[in-house]
N, C-alpha and C positions, 0 to 999 in steps of 0.2 A: 791628352787626346786619345792615346792608345787604350787607356782604361775605359773611356767612353765608348769607343768602337767595339771593344770586346763585350762590354755591357750590352750594347745594342745587338750584337750578334746572338746573344742568348735569347733575346726577344725574337730575333729572326728565326732561331731554331725552334723554340717552343710553339710558335704560331702554327706550325704544321699540325700539331695535335688538335688545337682548337678549330682550325679551319677544316681539316679533312675528317677528323673523327667526331668531334662534338657538334659542329654546325652544319656541314654540307654533305659530304659523300657518305660517310658511314651512318650518320643519323637517318638519312633518307633511305639507305639500303635496309637498315633495321626496320623502319616503319613500313616499307613496301614489301620486303621479302621474308622477314623473320616474324614480325608481329602479325596477328590475324588480319588487320586492316590498318590503313593510315591513321584513322581516328584513334584507335587503341595504341598505335605505334607512337603518336605524339604524346599520349597520356603516359605510357610506360617509360618513354625516354625522359620526359619531364620529371616524373617521380624519381627515377634513378639519379638524375643529376641533383635534384632537390635533396634527397636523403644523403647523398654524398656531402653536400654542403653542411648538413647538420654535424656529420663526423668531423669535418674540418673545423667547424666552429668550436667543438668541444675540446679538441686537442691543440689547436693552433696557438692560442695565447700561452699555454704552458710550455710548449716547445720553443716558442720565441723567447720567453723569459729564461728558460734553461740555456738556450744558445747564447744569450747575452752574458749570463753569469759565467759560463764555461768557455766563451769565445769560440763557439762551434758553428757559427752561421754558415761558413763556407763548407765545412764538412757535411752538415746536414743538407745543404743545397745539393752537393754532389750525390749524396745517398738517395734522396727522394727523386732527383732527376733520373737516375739510373733505374729506379724501381718503376717509374712511369714508362720509360722506354721499354722495359722488359714486358710489362703487361700489355702495352700497345702491340708488341710483336705477336702475342698469342691471340689477338683478335682474328688472326687467320683462321682459327677454329670455329668462328661464328658462321656456321653454314646456313643457307637459306631455307630454314625449316623452323616451324614453331617448336620443334623438339629442342632447339638450341636457344630458345628465348631466355631461359634463366641463366644459362652459361654466359651468354652475351652480356646480360645485365650485370652479372657479378664482375666480369672482366672490365667492363666499361667503368663500373663504380670504383674499382681498385685503381685503375689507371688515372681516372680523373681525381681521385683522392690524393694520390702522390703528386700529381701535377699541381694541384691547388696548394698543397703544403710547401712544395718547392718555391712557389712564388713569394711566400712569407720571407724567406731568406734572400731571395733575389732582390726583392724590393728594398729590403733593409740595407742593402749595400750601396744604394744610390748616393747617400751622403759621403761615402768614402771614395767615390770616383770623380767628384767635381766639387766646386765651391758653391756657396749659397747663391751667388749672383747668377749662376748658370744652371740651377737645378731644373728650371722649367724647360730650357732648351735641351738639356741632357735627357730628361724624362720623355719629352716629346719626341726626340730623336730615336730613343729606344722603342717607343710604341710605334712610331712611323716605320722604322726598319722592320718591326714585327709584321706590320700590315703588308709591306713589300714582300717579305718572305711568304706570307699567306698567298699572295697572287702567284708567285713563282711555283710554289709547291702544288697549287691547284692546277695550274697549266700542265705541269709534269704528269700529275695523276690522270687528268682528263685525256690529254693527248697521247700519252704513251701506254695507258692501261685501260681506258674506258671507251673513248670515242675513236676506236680503231678496230679493224678486223684482225690485226695481228699484235696483241699485247706484247710488251717487252719481255724478253727472256723466254719466249715461247709459252707463256702462261695461257691456259685455256679460259674461255668464257663460260665453260660449263660449270654449273653450281656457283656462278658468280666469283670464280677464282680471281679474275682480274680486279674486281672491286676489293675482295678480301686481301689481295696482295698489297693494296695501298697501305695496310698496317705496317708492313715491312719498310715501305718507302718512308713513311712518317718517322718510324723509329730510327732509321739510318740518318735521315735528315737532322732529326733532333740531336742525335749523338755527335755527328760531325761538326755542326755549327755551334754547338754549345761548348765544345772542348776548349777553345781559346780562353773563354771566360772562366770555366771551371778549373782549368790547369793553372792559369796565371793569377787568378784572383787570390789575394791574401789580405786579411784584416787582423790587426793586432792592437788591442786596447790595453793600456797599462793596467795590471791586475789591481793595484790600489785604487785607481780611478774607477774601475769597474765595480769594485766592492762598495765604494762610497756613493757612487752615482746611479747604479742600477736600482730602479725602484720596484716595489711590488706592483703587480698588475693593477690592483685597485687604485693605487696612488696616481696612476697615469691619467685616470679619468674622473677622479673624485677628490675634491678639496672643500670640505664642508658643503657638499652638494656636487652635482654634476658640473665639471668645469667645461671650458670651451672645447677642448679636444673630445670630451665625452659627448657634447651636443653635436659636434660634427660627425662623430661615428654613428649616432642615431640617424642623422639625416642621410648619411652615406648608406646605412643599412637599408633604408627604404628605397632610395633611388637605384642602389645596386641590385636590389631584388627585381625592380622593373627592367633594368638594363640586362640583367642575367636572363630573364625570361625572353627578351627580344633576341638575344644572341643564341641561346640554346634552342629555342623553338622556331627561329626564323626560317631555316631551311625547310623544315616540315610544313610550316605555314605557307611558304611560297609554292611548294609542290601541291598541297591540298587545295588551296584557294584559287591559285592562278594557273594550275596545271603545268608548272614549269618542268621542262625536261632537263636532262643533264647539261645540254648545251646552254639552256637558259640560266641554269644555276651557275655555270661558269661565267657568263656575262654578268650576272648579279654580283657574284663574289668579286670579280675584277673591279667593277664599278665601285662597290662599297669599300674595297680595300684601297683603291686609289684615292677616293674622297676622304677616307679615314686617315690615310698617309698624309695628305695635304692638311687635314684638320689638326693632326697631331703636331706637325711642324709649326703651323700658324699659331695654334694654341700654346705651344711651348714658348715661342717667342713672346707672345702677349702675356704669358704667365709671369715671366721675369720683369716685364714692363709694368704690369698692373699687379694682380695677385691671384692666387688659386681660386678663392671664393668667387670672384667676379667671372672668371672663366667658366667655372662649373655652372653657375646660375644661367649665364648666357647660353651655354650648350644644352642645359636641361630644357630650357624654353624651346630651343630649336628642335630638339629631339621629340618633345611632346607634340609640337605642331605638325612636324613631318609624319610622325607615327599616326596621328589622328587622320591625316589626309590619306595615308596608305589604307586605313581601314574602310574608307569610303569609296575608293576608286574601284572601277570594274575592269578597265583595260590593262593588259599586261605592260604596255609601254609606260603608262602612268605609274604603275607600281615600281618599275625599274628606276624611273626618274626620281621619285620621292624616296625610295629605299636608298638611293645614292646620296641624296641630301641628308637622309637619316644617318648614313655612315660618317658624314663630315663631322657630326657632333659627338659621336661615340668616342673617338680618339682623345679629344681634349678633356672629356669628363674623366676618363681613366687616368690620363697623364697628370692632370691638375690635382686629382685626389691623392695620388702618390706623393706629389710635391708638398701638399698641405701637411700630410703626416710627417714627412721628412723634416720640414721646417719647424714643426711643433715638438720635436724630440731632440735630446742631445745624442751624441754619438754612442753612448753606452746603452741606450734604450731602444735602438732602432728595431731589433728583432722582436722585442716585447711589444713595441708599438704596432708593428706590422702583423704581429699575432692578433692583436686587438682589431687591426684593420681587416684581417681575414675573418675574425669573429663578426664584425659589423657587416661584412659582405656575405657571410655564410650562416650566421645564427638563424636568420629567417630566410635564407636563400631558397629554402623549399617553398616559401610562400609564392614567389614569382612563378616558377615552373608548375608547382602544384595547383596554384590558382588558375593559371591558363589551362592546364591539363584537365582539371576537374570541371571548370565551367564549359570547356569544349565538350567534355563527355556528357554533362547534364543537358546542355542545349543542342548537342549534336551540330555545333557550328564553330568552325575555327575562327571566324571573324569575331564573334561574341567572346569567345575564350581569350583571344589575343588582346582584346580591348582592356582587359583587367590589368595588364601591365602598365597602362597609362596612369591608373589610380595611384600606383606605388611611386611613379616618377613625380607626380604632382605633390604627394605627401612629403616626399624627400625634399623637394624644392621649398615648400613652406617652412619646414624646420631649418633648412640651410640659411634662410633669410635672417634667422636669429643668431647665427654664429658669427663671431668676430673674425676679422681678417687674419692672415698668417701672422703669428706673433713671435715665434722663436727664431733665433739666428745662430 
């Protein structure tokens, strides 16, 4: 149980980066104060995250395979976590001027790159902290705890640094120092709560077993044709693109279309994190009772329907309601996808498999944000731009229907 709790605490820790930097506070600060205008801000931000995904796709599988062969998963997890924390700190220098546009883009790209790479090795450790009968519950608990961490860190940043006349530590609001200071808060949060897992986590696979059982990257997905794991990764590639676009561009979409202020963003984030927390726990329990494929299919259908409604509503209250419903389905999709990969690989190929998992999520990850950003730019409409994410979700669902259920034990 201690291993599972420490595992979940790492999710609790890194959720600060995605919640504050990528999705809500820093992304909207970039779009409104650094970029020329919110439309271009959404486009530039999406392009940055998308191009980062390409870099992760190119190096992820090889790093994962290297880690399996050398038993370096934990070492590389520690290294890339610390690099992400370091670059998050220097976002302090992203001042509210177009003169800092390129600097901010470079720092965000590097921080996000190291964050995404660290997830390869974090996810690969799931099989080592629990048994196969409880993979769903453990994965769901980790994601759920992550969403809980997102709520808490957002409250801290909003209440102590943004929605106050006297930001903590006497930080001035001039030049948006209070918002830029959240980069330090995120870095400190990430460091403190990840330490239990990073310090105590140990994996040791017998060298002879590793030598005989670690497969080449191609062999994991190809056996006289694309095997079941390969088909799943293609499906996941498509629905992850759509999901990535929703997560990355969601805060900017909410601000641009529904004129949400910072207080509204706080309410939105709390609601979505609460429903995602509940969804992760429920989905994890059902994952062990049924299987990952069924959970992903059900959640994708729910996500598609709730997202379609969001695009059609005009009132802010309706947006908040359906965005919350939307959040309920995001957690189970992410958690069950991790479990599917874990169950379809043996212990010596986990990092290699999750390198491919990262590849499937990032090889075309630029398509989601870039598609939304580009269509937004072309039509000068955030609603039309955001609707393109649904196409990717639907395509992923169609291919997933042809994938067999979890097969490895």
